[in-house]
C-alpha positions as CSV (number, residue, x, y, z in Angstrom):
1,X,-105.5,0.0,-36.0
2,X,-107.5,-2.7,-34.1
3,X,-108.2,-1.5,-30.6
4,X,-107.4,-5.0,-29.3
5,X,-103.8,-4.8,-30.5
6,X,-103.4,-1.4,-29.0
7,X,-104.6,-2.6,-25.6
8,X,-102.3,-5.6,-25.8
9,X,-99.3,-3.4,-26.6
10,X,-100.1,-1.1,-23.7
11,X,-100.4,-4.1,-21.4
12,X,-96.9,-5.2,-22.4
13,X,-95.3,-1.8,-22.1
14,X,-97.0,-0.6,-18.9
15,X,-95.1,-2.9,-16.5
16,X,-91.8,-1.7,-17.9
17,X,-92.8,1.9,-17.5
18,X,-94.0,1.3,-13.9
19,X,-90.7,-0.5,-13.1
20,X,-88.6,2.4,-14.4
21,X,-90.8,4.9,-12.5
22,X,-90.5,3.0,-9.2
23,X,-86.7,2.9,-9.3
24,X,-85.6,5.6,-7.0
25,X,-82.7,7.9,-8.0
26,X,-80.6,6.3,-5.2
27,X,-81.2,2.8,-6.5
28,X,-80.4,3.8,-10.0
29,X,-77.2,5.5,-8.8
30,X,-76.1,2.4,-6.9
31,X,-76.8,0.1,-9.9
32,X,-74.7,2.3,-12.2
33,X,-71.9,2.7,-9.7
34,X,-71.6,-1.1,-9.1
35,X,-70.0,-1.8,-12.5
36,X,-66.9,0.4,-12.3
37,X,-66.5,-0.4,-8.6
38,X,-66.0,-4.1,-9.3
39,X,-62.8,-3.1,-11.0
40,X,-61.6,-1.5,-7.7
41,X,-61.8,-4.8,-5.8
42,X,-58.6,-6.5,-4.7
43,X,-57.2,-9.3,-6.8
44,X,-55.0,-12.1,-5.5
45,X,-51.8,-10.7,-7.0
46,X,-52.2,-7.6,-5.0
47,X,-51.5,-9.7,-1.9
48,X,-48.8,-11.9,-3.4
49,X,-48.2,-15.0,-5.5
50,X,-49.3,-17.2,-2.6
51,X,-52.9,-16.0,-2.7
52,X,-55.9,-17.1,-4.9
53,X,-59.6,-16.5,-5.0
54,X,-61.9,-18.4,-2.6
55,X,-65.6,-19.2,-2.7
56,X,-66.9,-17.7,0.5
57,X,-66.9,-14.3,2.3
58,X,-66.6,-13.7,6.0
59,X,-69.1,-11.5,7.9
60,X,-67.2,-10.9,11.2
61,X,-69.7,-8.3,12.5
62,X,-72.2,-11.2,12.8
63,X,-70.1,-13.1,15.3
64,X,-72.2,-13.9,18.4
65,X,-69.6,-12.1,20.6
66,X,-70.7,-8.8,19.1
67,X,-74.2,-9.3,20.7
68,X,-72.6,-9.5,24.2
69,X,-74.0,-6.0,25.1
70,X,-77.1,-4.3,23.8
71,X,-75.1,-1.3,22.5
72,X,-72.5,-3.4,20.7
73,X,-75.2,-5.6,19.2
74,X,-77.2,-2.7,17.9
75,X,-74.1,-1.1,16.4
76,X,-72.9,-4.3,14.8
77,X,-76.3,-5.0,13.3
78,X,-76.5,-1.6,11.8
79,X,-72.9,-1.8,10.4
80,X,-73.7,-5.3,8.9
81,X,-75.7,-3.5,6.3
82,X,-72.5,-3.3,4.3
83,X,-72.8,-7.0,3.6
84,X,-75.8,-6.4,1.3
85,X,-73.6,-5.0,-1.5
86,X,-73.0,-7.0,-4.6
87,X,-69.5,-5.6,-5.1
88,X,-67.4,-8.2,-3.2
89,X,-64.4,-10.5,-3.5
90,X,-62.8,-13.2,-1.4
91,X,-59.1,-14.2,-1.5
92,X,-57.3,-16.9,0.4
93,X,-53.7,-17.9,1.2
94,X,-52.9,-21.1,-0.7
95,X,-51.0,-22.7,2.2
96,X,-52.6,-21.2,5.4
97,X,-56.0,-20.9,6.9
98,X,-56.0,-17.2,6.2
99,X,-57.8,-14.9,3.8
100,X,-59.3,-11.5,2.9
101,X,-62.9,-10.6,2.2
102,X,-63.7,-7.2,0.7
103,X,-67.0,-5.3,0.3
104,X,-67.4,-2.0,-1.5
105,X,-70.5,0.0,-0.8
106,X,-71.4,3.2,-2.7
107,X,-74.5,5.3,-2.4
108,X,-76.0,8.6,-1.4
109,X,-74.4,10.8,1.3
110,X,-77.2,9.8,3.7
111,X,-76.7,6.1,3.2
112,X,-72.9,6.2,3.6
113,X,-73.0,8.5,6.6
114,X,-75.5,6.2,8.3
115,X,-73.2,3.2,7.8
116,X,-70.2,5.3,8.9
117,X,-71.9,6.2,12.1
118,X,-72.6,2.6,12.7
119,X,-68.9,1.7,12.2
120,X,-67.9,4.4,14.6
121,X,-70.4,3.0,17.2
122,X,-69.0,-0.5,16.8
123,X,-65.6,0.8,17.8
124,X,-67.0,2.8,20.7
125,X,-69.3,0.2,22.1
126,X,-67.5,-3.1,21.4
127,X,-63.8,-2.5,22.0
128,X,-63.7,-3.6,25.6
129,X,-65.7,-6.9,25.4
130,X,-64.2,-9.9,27.0
131,X,-66.0,-13.2,27.3
132,X,-64.3,-16.1,29.2
133,X,-65.6,-19.5,30.0
134,X,-64.0,-22.7,31.2
135,X,-63.1,-23.7,27.7
136,X,-62.7,-20.5,25.6
137,X,-62.0,-16.8,25.6
138,X,-63.3,-14.2,23.1
139,X,-62.2,-10.6,23.0
140,X,-63.0,-7.6,20.8
141,X,-60.6,-4.6,20.7
142,X,-60.1,-1.5,18.8
143,X,-57.7,-1.9,15.8
144,X,-55.5,1.0,14.9
145,X,-53.9,1.0,11.4
146,X,-53.6,4.7,10.8
147,X,-55.8,6.9,8.7
148,X,-56.6,5.8,5.2
149,X,-59.0,7.5,2.9
150,X,-61.2,10.2,4.5
151,X,-61.9,8.2,7.6
152,X,-60.9,4.8,9.0
153,X,-62.5,2.5,11.7
154,X,-61.0,-0.7,12.9
155,X,-62.0,-3.5,15.2
156,X,-60.5,-6.9,15.9
157,X,-62.0,-10.1,17.2
158,X,-59.9,-12.9,18.7
159,X,-61.0,-16.3,20.0
160,X,-58.9,-18.9,21.8
161,X,-58.2,-20.9,24.9
162,X,-59.1,-19.3,28.2
163,X,-55.5,-18.9,29.5
164,X,-54.1,-17.6,26.2
165,X,-52.8,-14.0,25.8
166,X,-55.0,-12.8,22.9
167,X,-54.1,-9.2,23.3
168,X,-50.6,-9.3,21.7
169,X,-50.7,-9.5,17.9
170,X,-46.9,-9.1,17.6
171,X,-46.5,-12.7,18.8
172,X,-49.7,-14.5,18.1
173,X,-50.0,-17.3,20.6
174,X,-50.7,-20.9,19.8
175,X,-53.8,-20.5,21.9
176,X,-55.4,-18.3,19.3
177,X,-58.0,-20.2,17.3
178,X,-59.8,-17.5,15.3
179,X,-58.7,-14.0,14.4
180,X,-60.7,-11.4,12.4
181,X,-59.6,-7.8,11.7
182,X,-62.4,-5.6,10.4
183,X,-61.5,-2.3,8.7
184,X,-64.1,0.2,7.4
185,X,-62.7,3.0,5.3
186,X,-64.7,5.9,3.8
187,X,-63.5,7.5,0.5
188,X,-66.0,10.2,-0.5
189,X,-69.4,8.5,-0.7
190,X,-67.9,5.0,-0.9
191,X,-67.0,2.6,1.9
192,X,-64.4,-0.2,1.7
193,X,-65.0,-3.0,4.2
194,X,-62.0,-5.3,4.6
195,X,-62.0,-8.4,6.7
196,X,-58.8,-10.3,7.3
197,X,-59.3,-13.7,8.9
198,X,-57.1,-16.5,10.1
199,X,-57.4,-19.7,12.1
200,X,-55.3,-21.8,14.4
201,X,-52.5,-19.3,14.7
202,X,-52.2,-18.9,10.9
203,X,-52.6,-15.1,10.8
204,X,-50.2,-12.4,9.7
205,X,-51.4,-9.1,11.4
206,X,-49.3,-7.0,9.0
207,X,-51.4,-8.1,6.1
208,X,-54.4,-6.2,7.3
209,X,-52.8,-2.8,6.9
210,X,-51.0,-3.6,3.6
211,X,-54.2,-5.0,2.1
212,X,-56.2,-1.9,3.3
213,X,-53.7,0.5,1.8
214,X,-53.8,-1.3,-1.6
215,X,-57.6,-1.4,-1.5
216,X,-57.8,2.3,-1.0
217,X,-55.3,2.9,-3.8
218,X,-57.2,0.7,-6.2
219,X,-60.5,2.5,-5.4
220,X,-59.0,5.9,-6.0
221,X,-57.5,4.8,-9.3
222,X,-60.7,3.2,-10.5
223,X,-63.2,5.6,-9.0
224,X,-61.7,9.0,-8.3
225,X,-64.0,11.4,-6.4
């Protein structure tokens, strides 16, 4: 065989071999896990006939209010690593300014435990933040929806007019302009991140828990651990 042809073949194959050798076991695991996990994502009919897909995701942990204190900002930045996943979906209400964004993150025990610690820190360091100016008011509070999966962490963001009562979700006031519930649920070495958002008072707080329960059930059915 002509040595020139052998050299050319080696040059073509070598980059492929290098690429495969450089892929870490963790990266390979995440790539393989992403395919079945997509089937665990919520679909509009899970929420009701009045819902449909939408073309954008929310990233509530990147709201500027989370940077109000150094500790909260650092925790939110670390937890925002969940947004890098490719396993996502976004669903909207057809008639209201309200929707659900879902992220599913799977990986090594170390990766998931790091993100889980960040979620726990967000609840610890951000839950008492209140920012009030002459024209607006922002609050971040702990969100309790009960235990789902192996561990559950919830936080809620509300923004509205300065004199509005943003603390009471049972009767959301007309003064509420933006609401985001963020729920992070660990199931084994997988995290579900669910964000429920609404605008101008168009927000049903009960949807957060019902959507979270359905998301956990779908994950367990699709990806038992």
